C-alpha positions in Angstrom: -0.6 0.3 -0.1 1.3 3.6 -0.7 1.6 7.0 1.0 -1.7 7.6 -0.9 -3.6 5.1 -0.2 -3.2 4.9 3.3 -4.0 8.2 4.1 -7.2 8.1 2.7 -8.5 5.6 4.9 -7.0 6.9 7.7 -8.7 9.7 7.0 -12.1 7.5 6.5 -11.7 5.8 9.8 -11.3 8.9 11.8 -14.4 9.9 9.7 -16.1 7.3 11.1 -14.6 8.0 14.2 -16.0 11.0 14.4 -19.5 10.1 12.9 -20.1 7.9 16.2 -19.0 11.2 17.9 -21.6 13.5 16.9 -24.5 10.8 16.6 -24.3 10.6 20.5 -23.6 14.4 20.8 -27.1 14.6 19.2 -28.8 11.7 21.5 -28.6 14.9 24.4 -26.7 11.7 26.6 -24.4 12.9 29.1 -24.4 16.7 28.8 -27.7 18.1 30.1 -27.9 15.4 32.6 -24.6 17.2 34.2 -26.2 20.8 33.0 -29.4 20.1 34.9 -32.6 21.1 33.8 -33.6 25.1 32.1 -35.8 26.5 34.4 -39.1 27.0 32.7 -40.0 29.9 34.0 -36.6 32.0 32.1 -36.2 32.8 29.4 -34.1 30.3 27.1 -30.3 31.5 27.6 -26.6 30.3 25.7 -25.1 28.2 28.0 -21.5 29.1 27.7 -20.3 24.9 27.8 -22.5 23.9 25.3 -22.3 26.0 22.4 -18.4 25.8 22.9 -18.7 22.0 22.2 -21.9 22.4 19.9 -19.3 25.0 17.7 -16.3 22.6 17.8 -18.6 19.5 17.2 -20.2 20.8 14.1 -16.8 22.6 13.0 -15.1 19.1 11.8 -18.3 18.0 10.5 -18.5 20.5 7.9 -15.0 20.1 7.5 -16.5 16.8 6.0 -19.2 17.8 4.6 -17.1 20.2 2.1 -14.6 17.5 1.4 -18.1 16.0 -1.1 -19.1 19.1 -1.0 -21.0 18.6 -4.3 -23.3 15.6 -3.2 -24.4 17.0 0.1 -25.6 20.6 -2.3 -27.4 18.2 -5.5 -29.3 15.7 -2.2 -30.2 18.9 -0.1 -31.9 19.9 -3.4 -33.1 16.7 -3.9 -35.1 17.3 -0.1 -36.8 20.2 -1.4 -39.9 19.7 1.5 -37.0 19.5 4.2 -35.5 22.4 2.7 -38.3 24.7 2.7 -39.6 24.2 5.8 -36.0 25.0 7.7 -36.7 27.6 5.2 -39.8 29.2 6.7 -38.3 28.8 10.1 -35.4 31.0 9.5 -38.1 33.0 7.6 -40.1 33.1 10.8 -37.3 35.8 12.8 -39.4 38.4 10.8 -42.4 37.9 13.0 -41.1 36.0 15.9 -42.2 37.2 19.4 -38.0 37.3 20.4 -36.0 37.6 16.3 -32.6 36.6 17.8 -33.3 33.5 19.8 -35.3 32.6 16.4 -32.5 33.6 14.6 -29.6 31.7 16.2 -31.9 28.7 17.0 -33.2 28.4 13.1 -28.5 28.4 12.3 -28.4 25.4 14.6 -31.6 23.6 13.0 -30.0 24.5 9.7 -26.7 22.8 10.9 -28.6 20.1 12.4 -30.6 19.6 8.6 -26.7 19.4 7.0 -25.4 17.1 9.4 -29.3 15.0 8.1 -27.9 15.2 4.6 -24.2 14.4 5.1 -25.3 11.6 7.0 -27.6 9.6 4.1 -25.0 11.0 1.4 -21.8 9.7 2.8 -23.1 6.7 4.0 -25.3 3.9 2.5 -28.2 2.4 4.2 -26.2 -0.8 5.5 -23.4 1.6 6.8 -25.8 4.1 8.8 -27.3 1.2 11.0 -23.2 -0.1 11.8 -22.9 3.5 13.1 -25.7 3.7 15.3 -24.9 -0.1 16.4 -22.3 2.1 17.4 -23.6 4.7 18.9 -26.3 2.9 20.8 -23.6 0.1 22.5 -22.3 3.3 23.6 -25.5 4.9 25.1 -26.8 1.6 26.7 -23.1 1.3 28.0 -23.4 4.3 29.7 -26.4 3.9 31.0 -25.8 0.5 32.7 -22.8 2.2 34.0 -24.7 6.0 35.5 -27.3 3.7 36.6 -25.3 1.1 38.8 -22.6 3.1 40.1 -23.9 7.0 39.5 -27.4 6.2 40.8 -28.0 10.0 41.7 -28.1 10.5 37.7 -28.9 7.5 36.7 -31.9 6.2 38.3 -35.0 9.5 39.0 -34.3 10.2 42.4 -38.2 12.9 42.1 -40.8 12.5 40.3 -40.7 9.2 39.3 -38.7 7.9 41.5 -37.3 4.8 41.0 -37.2 4.8 36.7 -34.2 5.3 35.6 -33.0 7.6 33.1 -29.2 6.2 32.4 -27.5 8.9 30.4 -30.4 11.1 30.1 -31.9 14.6 31.5 -35.4 12.4 31.6 -37.0 8.9 32.1 -38.6 9.4 28.3 -35.4 10.7 26.5 -34.2 7.0 27.6 -36.9 5.4 26.9 -37.3 7.1 23.1 -33.5 6.2 22.3 -34.6 2.7 23.4 -36.8 2.1 21.0 -35.1 3.1 18.1 -32.0 1.3 19.4 -33.7 -1.4 19.6 -35.1 -0.9 15.8 -31.3 -0.5 15.1 -30.5 -3.7 16.6 -33.1 -5.7 14.8 -32.3 -4.2 11.1 -28.0 -4.0 11.5 -26.5 -6.8 9.6 -22.5 -6.2 11.6 -19.8 -7.7 9.2 -18.9 -9.9 12.6 -20.6 -11.7 15.3 -24.1 -10.8 13.6 -25.0 -12.4 16.5 -24.0 -9.9 18.7 -27.0 -7.4 17.6 -29.2 -9.9 19.8 -27.1 -8.7 23.3 -28.2 -4.8 21.7 -31.5 -6.0 21.3 -32.1 -7.8 25.1 -30.0 -4.7 25.9 -31.9 -1.8 25.1 -35.6 -3.5 25.8 -34.1 -4.0 29.2 -33.9 -0.4 29.5 -36.9 0.8 28.1 -39.0 -1.6 30.6 -36.3 -0.2 33.2 -37.4 3.3 32.7 -41.3 2.6 33.4 -41.5 4.7 30.1 -45.7 4.2 29.3 -45.3 6.2 25.4 -42.3 3.6 24.7 -43.7 0.6 25.6 -46.7 1.0 23.1 -44.3 2.4 20.4 -41.7 0.0 21.0 -44.9 -2.6 20.9 -46.4 -0.9 17.6 -42.8 -1.3 16.2 -42.6 -4.9 16.4 -45.6 -5.6 15.7 -44.7 -3.5 12.0 -41.9 -5.3 11.4 -43.6 -9.0 12.6 -46.2 -7.7 9.6 -43.8 -7.4 7.4 -41.4 -10.0 7.6 -45.0 -12.5 7.8 -46.4 -11.0 4.2 -42.7 -10.4 2.3 -41.9 -7.2 1.3 -43.4 -7.5 -2.1 -46.7 -7.1 -0.5 -46.3 -4.6 2.6 -48.1 -2.1 0.5 -51.1 -4.1 1.9 -49.7 -3.2 5.6 -51.6 -0.5 5.9 -54.7 -1.9 4.8 -54.2 -4.2 7.0 -53.9 -1.7 10.1 -57.3 -1.0 9.0 -58.9 -3.9 8.7 -57.9 -4.7 12.7 -59.0 -1.5 13.8 -62.5 -2.6 12.0 -62.6 -5.5 13.5 -61.4 -5.0 17.0 -63.5 -1.5 16.5 -66.7 -3.4 18.3 -65.0 -5.0 21.3 -63.0 -1.8 21.9 -66.5 -0.6 22.7 -67.0 -2.7 25.7 -64.4 -0.4 27.1 -63.7 3.1 29.0 -61.5 5.4 27.8 -60.0 5.6 31.6 -60.3 1.7 31.2 -58.0 1.6 27.9 -55.5 4.1 29.3 -55.1 2.4 32.8 -53.2 -0.4 30.4 -50.9 1.4 29.4 -50.3 3.5 32.8 -52.3 6.5 31.9 -54.6 9.0 33.5 -57.5 10.1 31.4 -56.0 13.3 30.9 -52.6 11.6 29.6 -50.6 12.9 32.2 -52.3 16.7 31.7 -51.3 16.7 28.6 -55.5 17.0 27.2 -55.4 20.6 29.8 -52.0 21.4 28.1 -53.2 20.7 24.4 -56.3 23.0 25.0 -54.0 26.0 25.9 -52.2 25.1 22.8 -54.7 25.5 20.6 -56.3 28.2 22.0 -53.0 30.1 21.6 -52.5 29.1 17.8 -55.3 30.5 17.2 -54.4 33.4 17.6 -51.5 33.3 14.8 -53.0 30.4 13.0 -51.2 31.1 10.0 -47.4 32.0 10.6 -46.9 30.7 14.5 -45.3 32.3 16.4 -41.7 31.9 15.1 -39.4 29.5 15.3 -38.3 28.9 18.9 -40.6 31.8 19.6 -43.4 30.2 21.7 -42.2 29.4 25.4 -40.2 32.6 26.0 -40.7 32.0 30.2 -42.9 34.5 31.5 -43.1 36.7 28.5 -45.3 36.8 25.7 -48.2 33.9 25.2 -46.3 31.1 27.3 -47.2 32.9 30.0 -50.5 31.7 30.9 -50.3 28.4 29.1 -46.9 28.1 31.8 -49.4 29.2 35.0 -52.6 27.2 33.9 -50.8 23.5 33.5 -47.0 24.2 34.2 -45.3 22.6 31.0 -43.1 23.9 28.8 -43.2 21.8 26.2 -46.1 20.8 23.3 -45.1 17.0 23.7 -46.2 16.6 20.8 -44.4 17.2 17.4 -47.7 19.2 15.3 -48.7 21.7 18.2 -45.3 23.0 18.4 -44.9 23.2 14.5 -48.4 24.9 14.5 -47.3 26.8 17.6 -43.7 27.8 15.5 -45.1 28.2 12.1 -48.0 28.1 11.8 -50.2 25.8 9.2 -48.1 27.0 7.4 -45.0 25.2 8.8 -47.6 22.3 9.1 -48.7 21.8 6.0 -44.9 21.6 4.8 -44.5 19.2 6.8 -47.3 16.8 6.0 -46.4 17.0 2.7 -42.8 16.4 2.5 -43.9 13.5 4.8 -46.4 12.3 2.9 -44.2 12.7 -0.1 -41.5 10.1 1.5 -44.3 7.6 2.4 -44.8 7.6 -1.1 -41.1 6.8 -1.8 -41.1 4.3 0.4 -43.7 1.9 -0.2 -42.2 2.3 -3.7 -39.1 1.5 -2.2 -40.8 -1.9 -0.7 -43.0 -2.6 -3.8 -39.5 -3.3 -5.7 -36.8 -3.6 -3.2 -37.1 -7.7 -0.6 -34.9 -7.4 2.1 -34.5 -5.3 5.1 -33.4 -1.6 3.3 -36.5 0.4 2.8 -38.3 -2.0 5.8 -35.9 -0.1 7.9 -37.0 3.3 6.0 -40.2 2.6 6.2 -39.9 2.0 10.0 -37.9 4.9 10.7 -41.1 7.2 8.9 -44.0 4.8 11.4 -41.2 5.6 14.3 -41.4 9.8 14.3 -45.2 9.2 14.4 -46.0 7.4 17.0 -43.3 9.3 19.0 -44.4 12.7 17.8 -47.8 12.1 18.7 -47.5 12.9 22.8 -43.2 13.3 22.5 -41.8 16.4 19.7 -39.0 15.7 17.4 -39.8 17.7 14.9 -37.5 20.5 13.5 -35.7 19.9 16.7 -31.8 20.7 16.7 -29.2 19.1 17.2 -31.1 16.0 17.7 -30.9 12.3 16.3 -34.2 12.5 15.6 -34.0 15.2 12.9 -30.8 14.0 11.6 -32.2 10.8 10.8 -35.1 12.1 9.0 -33.0 14.2 7.5 -31.1 11.2 6.0 -34.1 9.0 5.4 -35.2 10.9 2.9 -32.2 11.6 1.3 -32.3 7.5 1.2 -35.7 7.7 -0.4 -34.3 10.3 -3.2 -35.7 10.5 -6.0 -32.9 10.0 -7.7 -31.5 7.5 -5.7 -35.0 5.0 -6.1 -34.5 5.7 -10.6 -30.8 4.1 -9.0 -31.3 1.1 -7.6 -34.1 -0.3 -9.4 -32.3 0.2 -12.4 -29.1 -1.1 -10.5 -31.6 -4.0 -9.7 -33.1 -4.6 -13.3 -36.3 -6.8 -12.4 -33.9 -9.4 -10.1 -34.3 -10.3 -6.8 -30.3 -8.9 -5.9 -29.4 -8.9 -2.0 -30.3 -5.2 -1.5 -27.5 -4.6 1.1 -25.0 -5.6 -2.2 -26.9 -2.9 -4.6 -26.7 -0.4 -2.1 -23.2 -0.4 -1.6 -22.4 -0.2 -5.6 -24.9 2.5 -6.2 -22.1 4.4 -3.4 -19.0 2.4 -3.7 -17.3 0.2 -1.2 -17.2 3.8 1.4 -20.3 5.5 0.5 -20.9 8.0 -1.3 -17.6 9.1 -2.4 -13.6 7.2 -2.9 -11.9 7.3 0.3 
């Protein structure tokens, strides 16, 4: 091996290690735990330590983006709906309640989105899954360590006494990460010791159970059911999955009518008001009605005791919409929500096209992640989230589902039942989006 070949290989290895570090950082593990919870009654503040780390890491990320900038820009153009949504968020500083805050936060949102474009461009889906498996292995190992040896941080000592939160600030954050981790380990295909992925699945489910998160358990059960149905009927018939789900609902509806709402919610450990969420959503709908078209600006609603958020805080004590679609309406109004929904439906259409044409786990993973985002944003918020692995993966999923990728993958198949893991690697070369 000559010197010219050796240096790019080192750079590729460094890039993969950095990608894992960056993904770990975007899970919001460890650092927020030590920085502590922000005061919901105070305006959002910049934390110097967190800002310095964020700027340093994203600077390195932009260096790697710059190496293959042409492909990154090309793929950014292919996800027009996400670009449009981010553009609306940036433009919202014109009508925001806090223009300077909106400008700063939308800049970070743009950086997060570009990180997702880079991740989807640089790595094939199998490579993405392997990097995610390494990332969540670190999260799982650290969560067990914190809960066992540093229970002051790893186990909730206050509101949900005894519930594990691992390396996260809240138990629900741990549960959400573990549902995604479980999904990653189900789909990943390690090059060595493939059976180890089942250890990852078991560890993820154990932490999910220890977190005592009802939302996490319900979403996890839904994803496992969808995966089981997909494998049962086969990839080429997977387009019927939505119709099967509707059919099962119609069959079960007469039986469900025999239960009251309270009884159904009690089965999953919820109160009829969804732990205060229904009162919160009622208050937020009133706030939305005052600015239904454009909202209050990106990150321009929750300003502590300033503006419209003051009355919501006093009435509910909560400083989050606990619903991704409600939060989008608050910040970007109907314009933002319609833009997101339109893009999501386009991505679903492409995902179903993959399922109908391509066998194997690659299209199933892309569909699964779209389901994950839909289900979790019903009671939590991951849409337009800055420095969030969930928005990064939503963007990278959109890149993997771009029209160009779909046409190229179908052309490579040429009507043959090839292994999609092999085809995906052939599409971009052995090192992803560029030779390295």
